[in-house]
DRENPA-3360 file (N, C-alpha, C; in nm, 2 decimals, always signed):
BEGIN
1 = MANFSTTL = +1.27/+0.41/+0.52/+1.09/+0.40/+0.59/+1.20/+0.47/+0.79 ~ +1.28/+0.46/+0.79/+1.34/+0.45/+0.97/+1.29/+0.61/+1.01 ~ +1.40/+0.74/+0.94/+1.37/+0.90/+0.99/+1.21/+0.89/+0.95 ~ +1.11/+0.88/+0.85/+0.98/+0.90/+0.83/+0.95/+0.78/+0.93 ~ +0.95/+0.68/+1.02/+0.88/+0.55/+1.09/+0.93/+0.68/+1.25 ~ +1.02/+0.71/+1.31/+1.09/+0.76/+1.39/+1.04/+0.95/+1.37 ~ +0.97/+0.99/+1.34/+0.94/+1.10/+1.30/+0.77/+1.10/+1.34 ~ +0.68/+0.97/+1.32/+0.56/+0.98/+1.35/+0.56/+0.96/+1.48;
9 = TKKGVATW = +0.65/+0.87/+1.52/+0.64/+0.81/+1.65/+0.67/+0.92/+1.75 ~ +0.74/+1.03/+1.77/+0.77/+1.14/+1.79/+0.60/+1.23/+1.83 ~ +0.52/+1.25/+1.76/+0.42/+1.24/+1.72/+0.32/+1.17/+1.80 ~ +0.34/+1.07/+1.84/+0.26/+1.00/+1.95/+0.22/+0.91/+1.87 ~ +0.27/+0.85/+1.74/+0.23/+0.72/+1.64/+0.31/+0.63/+1.69 ~ +0.21/+0.49/+1.74/+0.34/+0.41/+1.73/+0.32/+0.32/+1.60 ~ +0.49/+0.26/+1.56/+0.49/+0.25/+1.37/+0.58/+0.08/+1.39 ~ +0.54/+0.03/+1.27/+0.54/-0.11/+1.28/+0.60/-0.09/+1.12;
17 = NLEYRRVE = +0.73/-0.15/+1.11/+0.78/-0.09/+0.99/+0.84/-0.27/+0.93 ~ +0.72/-0.31/+0.87/+0.71/-0.42/+0.75/+0.82/-0.40/+0.65 ~ +0.88/-0.54/+0.71/+0.99/-0.60/+0.57/+0.93/-0.72/+0.51 ~ +0.95/-0.75/+0.38/+0.92/-0.84/+0.32/+1.04/-0.91/+0.27 ~ +1.02/-1.01/+0.19/+1.12/-1.09/+0.05/+1.08/-1.02/-0.05 ~ +1.14/-0.98/-0.16/+1.15/-0.92/-0.28/+1.17/-1.01/-0.33 ~ +1.14/-0.96/-0.48/+1.19/-1.07/-0.61/+1.30/-1.12/-0.59 ~ +1.42/-1.05/-0.59/+1.55/-1.07/-0.54/+1.55/-1.22/-0.39;
25 = NAGGGWPG = +1.48/-1.23/-0.36/+1.50/-1.30/-0.23/+1.46/-1.42/-0.24 ~ +1.51/-1.54/-0.20/+1.45/-1.68/-0.22/+1.33/-1.67/-0.14 ~ +1.21/-1.74/-0.21/+1.06/-1.71/-0.16/+0.99/-1.65/-0.18 ~ +1.07/-1.50/-0.21/+1.05/-1.35/-0.26/+0.93/-1.39/-0.42 ~ +0.81/-1.29/-0.41/+0.75/-1.27/-0.51/+0.60/-1.33/-0.53 ~ +0.55/-1.43/-0.59/+0.41/-1.44/-0.57/+0.45/-1.62/-0.52 ~ +0.37/-1.69/-0.40/+0.31/-1.56/-0.31/+0.39/-1.55/-0.15 ~ +0.53/-1.54/-0.19/+0.61/-1.51/-0.02/+0.60/-1.40/-0.02;
33 = TFQDVAAG = +0.59/-1.30/-0.12/+0.58/-1.15/-0.06/+0.46/-1.09/-0.01 ~ +0.35/-1.14/-0.03/+0.21/-1.14/-0.01/+0.22/-1.17/+0.17 ~ +0.28/-1.34/+0.20/+0.23/-1.40/+0.28/+0.31/-1.29/+0.37 ~ +0.45/-1.27/+0.40/+0.53/-1.18/+0.45/+0.44/-1.03/+0.54 ~ +0.35/-0.94/+0.39/+0.27/-0.88/+0.48/+0.21/-0.91/+0.53 ~ +0.08/-1.02/+0.51/-0.02/-1.02/+0.53/+0.04/-1.07/+0.69 ~ +0.17/-1.15/+0.71/+0.16/-1.23/+0.85/+0.25/-1.08/+0.93 ~ +0.28/-1.01/+0.85/+0.33/-0.89/+0.94/+0.22/-0.81/+1.03;
41 = VDFLRTVA = +0.11/-0.77/+0.94/+0.03/-0.72/+0.97/-0.03/-0.80/+1.09 ~ -0.09/-0.90/+1.07/-0.14/-0.97/+1.17/-0.10/-1.02/+1.23 ~ +0.05/-1.01/+1.29/+0.15/-1.02/+1.42/+0.13/-0.89/+1.52 ~ +0.06/-0.78/+1.43/+0.04/-0.65/+1.54/-0.06/-0.70/+1.67 ~ -0.13/-0.88/+1.71/-0.23/-0.90/+1.74/-0.15/-0.94/+1.86 ~ -0.02/-0.99/+1.81/+0.03/-1.03/+1.94/+0.17/-0.94/+1.98 ~ +0.20/-0.85/+1.93/+0.25/-0.73/+1.95/+0.18/-0.63/+2.09 ~ +0.10/-0.63/+2.05/-0.03/-0.56/+2.12/-0.04/-0.63/+2.29;
49 = QSWPLDLQ = +0.00/-0.75/+2.27/-0.02/-0.82/+2.41/+0.13/-0.76/+2.55 ~ +0.24/-0.73/+2.48/+0.32/-0.66/+2.55/+0.33/-0.50/+2.53 ~ +0.26/-0.45/+2.43/+0.20/-0.26/+2.39/+0.10/-0.24/+2.42 ~ +0.10/-0.11/+2.42/-0.09/-0.04/+2.46/-0.14/-0.01/+2.31 ~ -0.12/-0.07/+2.25/-0.13/-0.06/+2.10/-0.31/-0.06/+2.10 ~ -0.33/+0.03/+2.04/-0.54/+0.04/+1.97/-0.56/-0.03/+1.85 ~ -0.57/-0.17/+1.83/-0.61/-0.19/+1.71/-0.70/-0.19/+1.63 ~ -0.73/-0.07/+1.70/-0.89/-0.04/+1.62/-0.84/+0.11/+1.52;
57 = RVVAVGHS = -0.74/+0.12/+1.60/-0.71/+0.23/+1.42/-0.56/+0.19/+1.38 ~ -0.55/+0.11/+1.34/-0.41/+0.07/+1.24/-0.48/+0.09/+1.08 ~ -0.37/+0.17/+1.11/-0.38/+0.21/+0.95/-0.24/+0.22/+0.86 ~ -0.23/+0.15/+0.74/-0.18/+0.11/+0.68/-0.09/+0.20/+0.57 ~ +0.05/+0.22/+0.57/+0.10/+0.31/+0.49/+0.19/+0.27/+0.40 ~ +0.23/+0.30/+0.26/+0.36/+0.26/+0.22/+0.37/+0.36/+0.09 ~ +0.50/+0.32/+0.02/+0.55/+0.39/-0.02/+0.61/+0.30/-0.16 ~ +0.52/+0.33/-0.26/+0.57/+0.31/-0.40/+0.52/+0.15/-0.42;
65 = SGGHLALW = +0.64/+0.02/-0.43/+0.61/-0.05/-0.44/+0.50/-0.08/-0.28 ~ +0.52/-0.01/-0.18/+0.51/-0.03/-0.06/+0.37/-0.01/-0.07 ~ +0.36/+0.12/-0.09/+0.18/+0.19/-0.17/+0.09/+0.07/-0.20 ~ +0.09/-0.01/-0.29/+0.07/-0.13/-0.38/+0.01/-0.22/-0.24 ~ +0.13/-0.24/-0.18/+0.06/-0.37/-0.03/+0.00/-0.29/+0.03 ~ +0.01/-0.15/+0.09/-0.06/-0.12/+0.15/-0.23/-0.11/+0.12 ~ -0.24/-0.14/+0.05/-0.33/-0.09/-0.03/-0.37/-0.28/-0.01 ~ -0.32/-0.38/-0.09/-0.36/-0.51/-0.12/-0.34/-0.52/+0.04;
73 = AAARHRLP = -0.28/-0.49/+0.12/-0.37/-0.53/+0.27/-0.48/-0.48/+0.36 ~ -0.51/-0.38/+0.28/-0.67/-0.33/+0.30/-0.76/-0.42/+0.23 ~ -0.70/-0.47/+0.13/-0.82/-0.54/+0.06/-0.80/-0.75/+0.09 ~ -0.75/-0.77/+0.18/-0.69/-0.88/+0.15/-0.82/-0.98/+0.21 ~ -0.87/-0.91/+0.30/-1.00/-1.00/+0.32/-1.11/-1.01/+0.25 ~ -1.09/-0.99/+0.10/-1.23/-1.00/+0.05/-1.13/-1.12/-0.03 ~ -1.00/-1.17/-0.04/-0.95/-1.30/-0.07/-1.08/-1.40/-0.08 ~ -1.14/-1.53/-0.15/-1.11/-1.61/-0.16/-1.03/-1.70/-0.05;
81 = ASSPLYKD = -1.11/-1.83/+0.00/-1.03/-1.92/+0.16/-0.95/-2.01/+0.03 ~ -0.97/-2.00/-0.10/-0.90/-2.10/-0.19/-0.74/-2.02/-0.26 ~ -0.73/-1.90/-0.24/-0.61/-1.85/-0.29/-0.50/-1.89/-0.17 ~ -0.40/-1.86/-0.17/-0.24/-1.92/-0.10/-0.26/-1.79/-0.05 ~ -0.29/-1.68/-0.05/-0.25/-1.54/-0.01/-0.33/-1.53/+0.11 ~ -0.45/-1.62/+0.15/-0.54/-1.62/+0.21/-0.52/-1.62/+0.39 ~ -0.54/-1.54/+0.40/-0.56/-1.61/+0.61/-0.68/-1.53/+0.67 ~ -0.70/-1.64/+0.75/-0.89/-1.64/+0.80/-0.81/-1.49/+0.92;
89 = KPLPLRGV = -0.95/-1.40/+0.92/-0.95/-1.31/+1.01/-0.85/-1.21/+1.00 ~ -0.79/-1.17/+0.88/-0.75/-1.06/+0.92/-0.70/-0.97/+0.99 ~ -0.67/-0.90/+1.05/-0.68/-0.81/+1.10/-0.74/-0.68/+1.01 ~ -0.81/-0.64/+1.08/-0.92/-0.48/+0.97/-0.82/-0.34/+1.02 ~ -0.83/-0.27/+0.90/-0.74/-0.15/+0.91/-0.81/-0.04/+0.89 ~ -0.80/+0.06/+1.03/-0.87/+0.19/+0.95/-0.92/+0.25/+0.84 ~ -0.79/+0.26/+0.78/-0.76/+0.35/+0.66/-0.60/+0.29/+0.61 ~ -0.59/+0.37/+0.50/-0.46/+0.37/+0.41/-0.44/+0.40/+0.36;
97 = ISLGGVPD = -0.29/+0.46/+0.34/-0.23/+0.55/+0.27/-0.13/+0.56/+0.15 ~ -0.18/+0.56/+0.07/-0.05/+0.50/-0.05/+0.06/+0.63/-0.11 ~ +0.15/+0.63/-0.07/+0.23/+0.75/-0.11/+0.33/+0.66/-0.25 ~ +0.24/+0.79/-0.35/+0.37/+0.73/-0.48/+0.33/+0.58/-0.48 ~ +0.22/+0.55/-0.49/+0.21/+0.37/-0.51/+0.12/+0.39/-0.64 ~ +0.08/+0.15/-0.65/+0.03/+0.16/-0.77/-0.07/+0.07/-0.70 ~ -0.15/+0.16/-0.74/-0.33/+0.06/-0.68/-0.34/-0.04/-0.80 ~ -0.27/-0.03/-0.91/-0.37/-0.16/-1.02/-0.21/-0.16/-1.07;
105 = LRSFVEYG = -0.19/-0.33/-1.06/-0.08/-0.34/-1.11/-0.11/-0.37/-1.33 ~ -0.21/-0.41/-1.31/-0.22/-0.41/-1.49/-0.20/-0.29/-1.54 ~ -0.25/-0.18/-1.48/-0.27/-0.01/-1.55/-0.09/-0.01/-1.56 ~ -0.01/-0.02/-1.48/+0.19/+0.00/-1.48/+0.22/-0.11/-1.55 ~ +0.18/-0.26/-1.58/+0.26/-0.31/-1.65/+0.37/-0.21/-1.74 ~ +0.25/-0.16/-1.86/+0.36/-0.10/-2.02/+0.49/-0.01/-1.95 ~ +0.42/+0.07/-1.89/+0.49/+0.18/-1.79/+0.57/+0.16/-1.74 ~ +0.53/+0.01/-1.64/+0.67/+0.00/-1.53/+0.77/-0.03/-1.58;
113 = KGVCGDRQ = +0.80/-0.10/-1.70/+0.90/-0.18/-1.78/+1.02/-0.05/-1.79 ~ +0.97/+0.09/-1.81/+1.08/+0.14/-1.80/+1.11/+0.24/-1.69 ~ +1.05/+0.17/-1.52/+1.09/+0.19/-1.40/+1.11/+0.12/-1.36 ~ +1.07/+0.01/-1.40/+1.14/-0.11/-1.25/+1.20/-0.23/-1.36 ~ +1.16/-0.22/-1.47/+1.25/-0.32/-1.51/+1.10/-0.45/-1.57 ~ +1.18/-0.54/-1.51/+1.07/-0.72/-1.52/+1.03/-0.73/-1.39 ~ +1.04/-0.65/-1.29/+1.03/-0.65/-1.14/+0.84/-0.72/-1.09 ~ +0.80/-0.64/-1.19/+0.67/-0.66/-1.16/+0.62/-0.77/-1.21;
121 = QRLLGGTP = +0.65/-0.82/-1.34/+0.63/-0.97/-1.40/+0.70/-1.11/-1.30 ~ +0.82/-1.05/-1.26/+0.80/-1.17/-1.19/+0.82/-1.17/-1.01 ~ +0.76/-1.07/-0.98/+0.66/-1.09/-0.86/+0.53/-1.17/-0.86 ~ +0.49/-1.17/-0.95/+0.38/-1.25/-0.99/+0.40/-1.33/-1.12 ~ +0.48/-1.36/-1.14/+0.53/-1.50/-1.24/+0.46/-1.47/-1.38 ~ +0.40/-1.35/-1.43/+0.40/-1.36/-1.57/+0.35/-1.21/-1.58 ~ +0.30/-1.21/-1.70/+0.15/-1.06/-1.74/+0.02/-1.10/-1.70 ~ -0.08/-0.99/-1.68/-0.23/-1.05/-1.67/-0.30/-1.11/-1.79;
129 = SEVADRYA = -0.23/-1.14/-1.89/-0.24/-1.23/-2.00/-0.22/-1.42/-1.95 ~ -0.11/-1.38/-1.90/-0.03/-1.50/-1.85/-0.10/-1.55/-1.73 ~ -0.05/-1.45/-1.61/-0.17/-1.52/-1.46/-0.24/-1.43/-1.41 ~ -0.34/-1.40/-1.49/-0.46/-1.37/-1.46/-0.50/-1.42/-1.33 ~ -0.56/-1.48/-1.26/-0.56/-1.55/-1.15/-0.49/-1.47/-1.03 ~ -0.38/-1.45/-1.06/-0.28/-1.41/-0.95/-0.32/-1.23/-0.95 ~ -0.33/-1.21/-1.07/-0.35/-1.06/-1.10/-0.49/-1.01/-0.98 ~ -0.58/-1.11/-0.95/-0.73/-1.10/-1.01/-0.70/-1.11/-0.79;
137 = QASPGEMP = -0.64/-1.15/-0.78/-0.57/-1.15/-0.55/-0.46/-1.10/-0.51 ~ -0.36/-1.04/-0.62/-0.29/-0.93/-0.59/-0.28/-0.78/-0.60 ~ -0.37/-0.75/-0.69/-0.40/-0.58/-0.79/-0.54/-0.57/-0.70 ~ -0.48/-0.42/-0.66/-0.62/-0.36/-0.56/-0.71/-0.30/-0.63 ~ -0.67/-0.30/-0.72/-0.77/-0.24/-0.85/-0.81/-0.33/-0.94 ~ -0.80/-0.46/-0.86/-0.91/-0.56/-0.95/-0.98/-0.59/-0.83 ~ -0.96/-0.58/-0.68/-1.03/-0.67/-0.60/-1.12/-0.53/-0.51 ~ -1.21/-0.39/-0.62/-1.31/-0.30/-0.52/-1.42/-0.40/-0.49;
145 = PLGVPQQL = -1.49/-0.35/-0.38/-1.47/-0.26/-0.28/-1.35/-0.30/-0.20 ~ -1.29/-0.22/-0.16/-1.16/-0.26/-0.08/-1.25/-0.25/+0.08 ~ -1.36/-0.14/+0.04/-1.47/-0.10/+0.25/-1.36/-0.03/+0.35 ~ -1.21/+0.02/+0.29/-1.15/+0.11/+0.35/-1.12/+0.26/+0.36 ~ -1.11/+0.34/+0.42/-1.10/+0.47/+0.32/-0.99/+0.47/+0.29 ~ -0.96/+0.51/+0.15/-0.79/+0.56/+0.11/-0.75/+0.72/+0.08 ~ -0.61/+0.69/+0.11/-0.58/+0.83/+0.05/-0.47/+0.77/-0.06 ~ -0.47/+0.85/-0.13/-0.37/+0.84/-0.28/-0.32/+0.96/-0.32;
153 = VYGAADKA = -0.14/+0.94/-0.24/-0.08/+1.08/-0.25/-0.04/+1.07/-0.33 ~ +0.02/+1.19/-0.45/+0.11/+1.15/-0.54/+0.20/+1.25/-0.59 ~ +0.32/+1.28/-0.61/+0.39/+1.39/-0.63/+0.35/+1.44/-0.81 ~ +0.34/+1.56/-0.78/+0.33/+1.65/-0.93/+0.42/+1.61/-1.01 ~ +0.55/+1.63/-0.99/+0.67/+1.55/-1.07/+0.74/+1.45/-1.03 ~ +0.63/+1.35/-1.02/+0.73/+1.23/-1.05/+0.68/+1.14/-1.12 ~ +0.75/+1.12/-1.22/+0.82/+1.03/-1.35/+0.77/+0.92/-1.31 ~ +0.80/+0.83/-1.20/+0.82/+0.71/-1.21/+0.64/+0.63/-1.15;
161 = VPIDLFRA = +0.56/+0.71/-1.08/+0.48/+0.68/-1.07/+0.35/+0.76/-1.10 ~ +0.35/+0.84/-1.20/+0.23/+0.93/-1.24/+0.13/+0.92/-1.27 ~ +0.01/+1.02/-1.14/-0.04/+0.99/-1.12/-0.22/+0.96/-1.23 ~ -0.16/+0.97/-1.34/-0.26/+0.97/-1.47/-0.26/+0.86/-1.49 ~ -0.18/+0.79/-1.47/-0.20/+0.63/-1.49/-0.29/+0.57/-1.37 ~ -0.35/+0.63/-1.30/-0.45/+0.58/-1.21/-0.52/+0.65/-1.14 ~ -0.60/+0.70/-1.24/-0.77/+0.80/-1.24/-0.86/+0.69/-1.28 ~ -0.84/+0.61/-1.35/-0.97/+0.50/-1.37/-0.98/+0.40/-1.25;
169 = YEETARQK = -0.85/+0.40/-1.16/-0.91/+0.35/-1.02/-0.96/+0.40/-0.96 ~ -0.91/+0.53/-0.91/-0.99/+0.63/-0.84/-1.15/+0.62/-0.84 ~ -1.18/+0.69/-1.01/-1.29/+0.66/-1.04/-1.36/+0.52/-0.98 ~ -1.33/+0.39/-1.02/-1.40/+0.26/-1.00/-1.36/+0.28/-0.82 ~ -1.31/+0.31/-0.79/-1.30/+0.29/-0.65/-1.45/+0.35/-0.61 ~ -1.44/+0.42/-0.65/-1.56/+0.56/-0.57/-1.70/+0.46/-0.61 ~ -1.70/+0.39/-0.78/-1.82/+0.37/-0.81/-1.89/+0.27/-0.70 ~ -1.73/+0.17/-0.67/-1.78/+0.05/-0.62/-1.88/+0.07/-0.45;
177 = GDSVRVTL = -1.85/+0.23/-0.43/-1.85/+0.30/-0.26/-1.77/+0.28/-0.18 ~ -1.63/+0.28/-0.22/-1.51/+0.32/-0.16/-1.49/+0.47/-0.10 ~ -1.44/+0.52/-0.02/-1.42/+0.68/+0.01/-1.28/+0.66/-0.05 ~ -1.22/+0.77/-0.14/-1.08/+0.74/-0.21/-1.02/+0.91/-0.20 ~ -0.93/+0.94/-0.11/-0.93/+1.06/-0.12/-0.76/+1.10/-0.22 ~ -0.74/+1.18/-0.28/-0.64/+1.15/-0.39/-0.58/+1.31/-0.35 ~ -0.49/+1.35/-0.32/-0.35/+1.43/-0.35/-0.22/+1.44/-0.38 ~ -0.19/+1.55/-0.47/-0.16/+1.59/-0.54/-0.03/+1.67/-0.49;
185 = LGKSGHFE = +0.08/+1.66/-0.45/+0.15/+1.74/-0.39/+0.27/+1.81/-0.51 ~ +0.26/+1.98/-0.54/+0.25/+2.01/-0.62/+0.41/+1.99/-0.62 ~ +0.53/+1.96/-0.45/+0.71/+2.01/-0.48/+0.74/+1.87/-0.49 ~ +0.68/+1.77/-0.48/+0.73/+1.63/-0.44/+0.74/+1.55/-0.64 ~ +0.85/+1.50/-0.62/+0.90/+1.38/-0.71/+0.83/+1.26/-0.67 ~ +0.93/+1.13/-0.70/+0.89/+0.97/-0.64/+0.97/+0.99/-0.47 ~ +1.00/+1.09/-0.43/+1.04/+1.05/-0.29/+1.10/+1.11/-0.22 ~ +1.01/+1.29/-0.23/+1.08/+1.39/-0.16/+0.95/+1.37/-0.02;
193 = MLSPQSDV = +0.85/+1.27/-0.02/+0.73/+1.26/+0.00/+0.74/+1.19/+0.14 ~ +0.86/+1.09/+0.17/+0.90/+1.04/+0.24/+1.02/+1.11/+0.38 ~ +1.06/+1.24/+0.32/+1.16/+1.34/+0.41/+1.08/+1.44/+0.49 ~ +1.08/+1.39/+0.62/+1.04/+1.48/+0.73/+1.12/+1.60/+0.71 ~ +1.22/+1.63/+0.62/+1.27/+1.75/+0.62/+1.23/+1.79/+0.50 ~ +1.12/+1.76/+0.40/+1.13/+1.76/+0.24/+0.97/+1.93/+0.29 ~ +0.98/+1.99/+0.21/+0.89/+2.09/+0.18/+0.68/+2.05/+0.16 ~ +0.69/+1.92/+0.15/+0.54/+1.82/+0.13/+0.50/+1.78/+0.31;
201 = WPAVENAI = +0.65/+1.73/+0.32/+0.61/+1.63/+0.46/+0.50/+1.74/+0.57 ~ +0.43/+1.90/+0.57/+0.34/+1.84/+0.65/+0.21/+1.77/+0.60 ~ +0.19/+1.81/+0.50/+0.06/+1.72/+0.42/+0.06/+1.54/+0.46 ~ +0.24/+1.52/+0.43/+0.22/+1.38/+0.47/+0.20/+1.34/+0.62 ~ +0.24/+1.38/+0.67/+0.22/+1.42/+0.84/+0.05/+1.42/+0.84 ~ -0.04/+1.53/+0.85/-0.16/+1.55/+0.84/-0.23/+1.47/+0.78 ~ -0.18/+1.41/+0.67/-0.29/+1.30/+0.66/-0.26/+1.19/+0.72 ~ -0.21/+1.14/+0.81/-0.17/+1.01/+0.85/-0.23/+1.05/+0.99;
209 = LTAVGAQ = -0.15/+1.14/+1.08/-0.27/+1.20/+1.22/-0.41/+1.19/+1.19 ~ -0.45/+1.22/+1.09/-0.56/+1.22/+1.08/-0.67/+1.10/+1.06 ~ -0.62/+1.03/+0.94/-0.66/+0.83/+0.92/-0.63/+0.81/+1.12 ~ -0.53/+0.81/+1.13/-0.50/+0.75/+1.32/-0.63/+0.77/+1.41 ~ -0.65/+0.89/+1.40/-0.75/+0.99/+1.45/-0.67/+1.05/+1.58 ~ -0.58/+1.10/+1.56/-0.46/+1.18/+1.66/-0.46/+1.25/+1.63 ~ -0.55/+1.37/+1.57/-0.56/+1.55/+1.58/-0.73/+1.54/+1.49;
% end
């Protein structure tokens, strides 16, 4: 995401590129991966003490698994206080943009085995039937309404995360009152949308600049 972030910074957008423990890392998966994302987002309050950030215009952007986590970051204010993922007064987001992301983990379980192997089950510690409570707290698809404007961007040639898997999420989110905009990039697979040198970059850049109110 370095080139992605640097390009946006040149457009005047402050970027905060989060890392988090993966399932291969000690402490990754449930609940560590989610706790890392939450801590990273909320730490912007500390960063803003040294840098002139407008915390009223924070937008989460993520790609692929990061797209799921960006949506989750927007949804986490709905977590019950009993959840190990809960944090008091999470930083509010102005919007969220998921680039080739997975908004509904349950819908991705079977298809995802051919893409990610068993990583999704390792992330949450089991299947939806085995750890239903964790899916309820970790999958944006089970947490609507998020109460945050969402942009879901997919590549028409994306075989890793095809748009058709998540039509139901789009419909349900709107029925629950969420603002959801879906964009299909005709010349993109799973990764082209990340490259500022690609034909589809202007659409991605425009989505981000519009979300933060930079144009």
